[in-house]
DOTI-749517 format. One record per residue (C-alpha): x, y, z; residue number from 0. Coordinates in Angstrom, 1 decimal, decimal comma. Each point is the difference from the previous one (the first is absolute). Last residue first. Layout:
u; v; w; n
X; Y; Z; NUM
...
end
This chain:
u; v; w; n
52,5; 28,3; 5,9; 282
-3,5; 0,3; -1,5; 281
-1,1; 3,6; -0,1; 280
-3,3; 0,9; 1,7; 279
-2,7; 2,6; -0,9; 278
-2,8; 0,5; 2,5; 277
-3,2; 1,9; -1,1; 276
-3,0; 1,2; 2,0; 275
1,4; 3,5; 0,7; 274
3,6; -0,1; -1,2; 273
2,7; -2,4; 1,3; 272
3,0; -0,3; -2,3; 271
3,1; -2,3; 0,1; 270
-0,8; -2,6; 2,6; 269
2,6; -2,8; -0,2; 268
-1,1; -3,6; -0,9; 267
1,9; -3,0; 1,2; 266
-2,9; -2,2; 0,9; 265
0,1; 0,9; 3,7; 264
0,0; 3,6; -1,0; 263
-3,3; -0,6; -1,8; 262
-1,7; -1,1; 3,2; 261
1,1; 3,1; 2,0; 260
-1,1; 2,3; -2,8; 259
-3,4; -1,7; -0,3; 258
-0,6; 0,3; 3,7; 257
1,0; 3,7; 0,1; 256
-2,1; 0,7; -3,1; 255
-3,3; -1,4; 1,3; 254
-1,4; 3,2; 1,5; 253
0,9; 1,7; -3,3; 252
-2,5; -2,1; -1,9; 251
1,6; -2,0; -2,7; 250
1,4; 0,4; -3,4; 249
3,2; -1,8; -1,1; 248
3,0; 0,7; -2,2; 247
2,7; -2,6; -0,3; 246
3,2; 1,0; -1,7; 245
3,0; -1,9; -1,5; 244
3,5; 0,2; 1,4; 243
0,3; -3,8; -0,7; 242
-2,8; -1,1; -2,3; 241
-3,3; -0,9; 1,7; 240
-0,9; -3,7; 0,0; 239
1,2; -1,2; 3,4; 238
-0,7; 3,0; 2,3; 237
-3,0; 0,7; -2,2; 236
-1,7; -3,2; 1,0; 235
0,4; 0,8; 3,7; 234
-1,1; 3,6; -0,5; 233
-3,0; -1,2; -2,0; 232
-1,1; -2,4; 2,8; 231
0,4; 2,8; 2,6; 230
-2,3; 2,3; -2,1; 229
-2,5; -2,8; -0,2; 228
-0,2; -0,5; 3,8; 227
0,1; 3,6; 1,0; 226
-3,6; 1,0; 0,6; 225
0,1; -0,5; 3,7; 224
1,2; -3,6; -0,6; 223
-2,7; -0,7; -2,6; 222
-0,6; 2,0; -3,2; 221
-2,9; 2,0; -1,5; 220
-0,3; 2,3; -2,9; 219
0,6; -1,6; -3,4; 218
-1,6; -3,3; 0,7; 217
-2,8; 1,8; 1,7; 216
-1,0; 1,5; -3,4; 215
-1,4; 3,5; 0,5; 214
-3,8; 0,4; 0,7; 213
0,4; -0,2; 3,8; 212
2,7; 2,7; -0,4; 211
-2,7; 2,6; -0,6; 210
-1,3; -0,5; 3,6; 209
3,1; 1,9; 1,2; 208
2,4; -1,7; 2,4; 207
0,6; -0,7; 3,6; 206
2,7; -2,6; 0,4; 205
-0,7; -3,6; 1,2; 204
0,3; -1,4; -3,5; 203
3,6; 1,0; -0,1; 202
0,7; 1,8; -3,3; 201
3,4; -0,8; -1,7; 200
-1,0; -1,6; -3,3; 199
2,9; 0,7; -2,4; 198
1,0; 3,2; -1,7; 197
3,2; -1,3; -1,5; 196
3,1; 1,1; -1,9; 195
2,9; -2,4; -0,7; 194
3,1; 1,4; -1,7; 193
3,2; -1,6; -1,4; 192
-1,9; -3,2; -0,9; 191
1,7; -3,4; 0,0; 190
-1,8; -2,2; -2,4; 189
-2,4; -3,0; 0,5; 188
-3,1; 1,8; 1,0; 187
-2,8; -2,5; 0,9; 186
0,5; 0,1; 3,7; 185
0,5; 3,8; 0,3; 184
-3,3; 0,8; 1,7; 183
-2,5; -2,8; -0,8; 182
0,3; 0,3; -3,8; 181
-2,0; 0,8; -3,1; 180
2,3; 1,7; -2,5; 179
-0,3; 3,1; -2,1; 178
2,8; 1,6; -2,0; 177
0,1; 3,7; -0,7; 176
0,2; 2,3; -3,0; 175
-2,3; 2,8; 1,1; 174
-2,2; 1,4; -2,7; 173
-2,4; 1,6; 2,5; 172
-3,1; -1,8; -1,3; 171
1,9; -3,3; -0,4; 170
1,6; 0,1; 3,4; 169
-3,4; 0,9; 1,5; 168
-1,7; -2,9; -1,6; 167
2,8; -2,4; 1,2; 166
-0,4; 1,4; 3,6; 165
-3,7; -0,7; -0,2; 164
0,5; -3,6; -1,1; 163
2,7; -0,3; 2,6; 162
-2,5; 0,8; 2,7; 161
-2,3; -2,8; -1,2; 160
2,9; -2,4; -0,1; 159
0,7; 0,7; 3,7; 158
3,4; -1,1; 1,4; 157
1,6; 3,1; -1,4; 156
3,1; 0,9; -2,0; 155
0,9; 2,9; -2,3; 154
3,4; -0,2; -1,7; 153
2,0; 3,0; -1,0; 152
3,3; 0,2; -1,9; 151
1,0; 3,6; 1,0; 150
1,5; 2,4; -2,6; 149
-3,4; 1,6; -0,5; 148
0,1; 1,8; 3,5; 147
-3,2; 2,0; 0,3; 146
-2,1; -2,3; -2,3; 145
1,5; -3,1; 1,5; 144
-0,4; 1,1; 3,6; 143
-3,6; 1,2; -0,7; 142
-0,8; -3,5; -1,4; 141
1,6; -1,7; 3,0; 140
-1,9; 2,1; 2,5; 139
-3,4; 0,3; -1,6; 138
-0,2; -3,7; -1,0; 137
-3,7; -0,2; 1,0; 136
1,0; -2,6; 2,6; 135
3,8; -0,2; -0,1; 134
0,6; -2,4; 2,9; 133
3,7; 0,0; -0,7; 132
1,3; 2,6; -2,4; 131
3,2; -1,4; -1,3; 130
2,8; 2,2; -1,4; 129
2,9; -1,3; -2,1; 128
2,7; 2,5; -1,0; 127
0,4; -0,2; -3,7; 126
2,2; 3,0; -0,9; 125
1,3; 0,6; 3,5; 124
3,4; 1,7; -0,4; 123
-0,7; 1,2; -3,6; 122
-3,4; 1,5; 1,1; 121
1,9; 2,2; 2,4; 120
0,1; -0,8; 3,7; 119
0,0; 2,6; 2,8; 118
-3,7; 0,6; -0,5; 117
-1,0; -3,6; 0,5; 116
-0,7; 0,1; 3,8; 115
-1,7; 3,4; -0,2; 114
-2,2; -1,1; -2,9; 113
-1,0; -3,1; 2,0; 112
-0,8; 2,2; 3,0; 111
-2,4; 2,1; -2,1; 110
-1,6; -3,1; -1,5; 109
-0,5; -1,5; 3,5; 108
-1,3; 3,3; 1,2; 107
-3,0; -0,4; -2,3; 106
-1,3; -2,7; 2,4; 105
-1,1; 2,8; 2,4; 104
-2,4; 1,2; -2,7; 103
-2,1; -3,2; 0,0; 102
-0,7; -2,4; -2,8; 101
-3,3; -1,9; 0,6; 100
0,7; -3,7; 0,7; 99
-1,0; -2,2; -2,9; 98
-2,6; -2,7; -0,6; 97
-2,8; 2,5; 0,9; 96
0,8; 2,1; -3,1; 95
2,8; 2,3; -1,1; 94
1,1; 1,6; -3,3; 93
2,9; 2,3; 0,5; 92
0,1; 3,7; -0,9; 91
3,4; 1,7; -0,1; 90
1,6; 2,8; 2,0; 89
1,7; -2,1; 2,6; 88
-3,2; -2,0; 0,6; 87
-3,4; 1,1; -1,1; 86
-2,9; -2,5; 0,6; 85
-2,3; -1,8; -2,3; 84
-3,3; -1,8; -0,3; 83
-2,5; 2,8; 0,9; 82
-1,7; -2,0; 2,8; 81
3,1; -1,9; 0,9; 80
2,0; 3,2; 0,5; 79
-2,9; 1,6; 2,0; 78
0,3; -2,8; 2,6; 77
-3,2; -1,8; 0,8; 76
-1,3; 1,5; 3,2; 75
-3,7; -1,0; -0,6; 74
-0,7; 3,7; -0,7; 73
2,7; -0,2; -2,7; 72
-2,0; -2,7; -1,8; 71
-3,2; 2,0; 0,2; 70
1,9; 3,0; -1,4; 69
1,1; -2,1; -3,0; 68
-3,6; -0,9; -0,8; 67
-1,1; 3,6; 0,4; 66
2,7; 1,2; -2,4; 65
-0,9; -2,6; -2,6; 64
-3,7; 0,9; 0,2; 63
0,7; 3,7; -0,3; 62
2,3; -0,6; -2,9; 61
-2,7; -1,9; -1,9; 60
-2,7; 2,7; 0,8; 59
2,1; 3,0; -1,0; 58
1,5; 2,3; 2,7; 57
-1,2; 3,6; -0,3; 56
2,8; 2,5; -0,2; 55
-0,2; 2,7; 2,7; 54
3,3; -0,8; 1,6; 53
2,0; 0,2; -3,3; 52
3,5; 1,2; 0,8; 51
0,2; -1,9; 3,3; 50
-1,2; -3,2; -1,6; 49
2,5; 0,5; -2,9; 48
2,9; 0,4; 2,5; 47
-1,0; -3,4; 1,4; 46
0,8; -1,8; -3,2; 45
-2,6; -1,1; -2,5; 44
-1,5; -3,3; -1,0; 43
-3,4; 0,7; 1,5; 42
-0,1; -3,0; 2,4; 41
3,7; 0,2; 0,9; 40
-0,1; 3,7; 0,8; 39
-3,2; -0,7; 2,1; 38
1,8; -2,6; 2,1; 37
3,2; 2,0; 0,3; 36
-2,0; 3,1; 1,1; 35
-2,0; -1,9; 2,6; 34
3,2; -1,6; 1,3; 33
1,7; 3,4; 0,4; 32
-2,9; 1,4; 1,9; 31
-0,4; -3,0; 2,2; 30
3,6; -0,6; 0,9; 29
-0,8; -0,6; 3,7; 28
-2,5; -2,7; -0,7; 27
-2,2; -0,3; 3,1; 26
-3,2; -1,1; -1,8; 25
-1,5; 3,4; 0,8; 24
2,9; 1,6; -2,0; 23
-0,6; -2,3; -2,9; 22
-3,7; 0,9; -0,1; 21
0,7; 3,7; 0,3; 20
2,6; 0,0; -2,7; 19
-2,4; -1,9; -2,3; 18
-2,7; 2,7; 0,4; 17
2,4; 2,9; -0,5; 16
1,7; -1,7; -3,0; 15
-3,4; -0,8; -1,6; 14
-1,0; 3,7; 0,4; 13
3,3; 1,4; -1,4; 12
-0,2; -2,2; -3,1; 11
-3,6; 0,9; -0,8; 10
-2,7; -2,5; 0,9; 9
-2,0; -2,4; -2,2; 8
-3,4; 1,1; -1,1; 7
-2,8; -2,3; 0,8; 6
-1,0; -2,3; -2,9; 5
-3,5; 0,8; -1,4; 4
-2,7; -2,5; 0,8; 3
-2,4; 2,5; 1,5; 2
0,4; 2,2; -3,1; 1
0,0; 3,6; 1,1; 0
end
């Protein structure tokens, strides 16, 4: 054997076994899934392919890519940032460290939105204005537009870097939306019929996973037990939202009673409460 020959790279099943062990030792509870996602990304195939070809030898370039991504995951960098995208409501959205990672609980906003608008035909609300405040990757507003095309959707965020990602996602998914930089509703001059928002609501005193250290603090944390920014939006929406319009908010369920009590003071009536989501109607 040539002493300088390159060692053979492992088969798919062997790399997965070794990666799974490393991730498990690092305390990552989704070790098996994460290993499969990392290798799928490196070889450019889906996870089904990995299971169908366990004996296939990984080539050198793919092996290096997989190992580099594994090292990042072992540092507790979220898997979505490592592969550059995250599924939300059946669609893939680009994400990076400038945007919050879309989470499954936020999908209830789209479900509730559909419930609210079901009684109306397109002729009743042909150009209903919806504003997605603190849009981040744009997953909420873009999903709303694609699921309910009659909506006139505007994506808003205080972060220009986040809006760049939202704009990319809108282009990739062919979503006809407007994009505005704004601190909450300050730069929106019209009266929206619907405001949806997944704003920062995490109290810095809460226990949380190490992965959140890599997400933008601007999109995660708020003062006043995590409620300060949500309260600011409620106050703005009480003035700007159209009469009988709707305000949909995400927050931890332990915060819901405080948010409901505050919203009632500003002439909002609770319409739907589901998991992490509160839906109000302006009186």
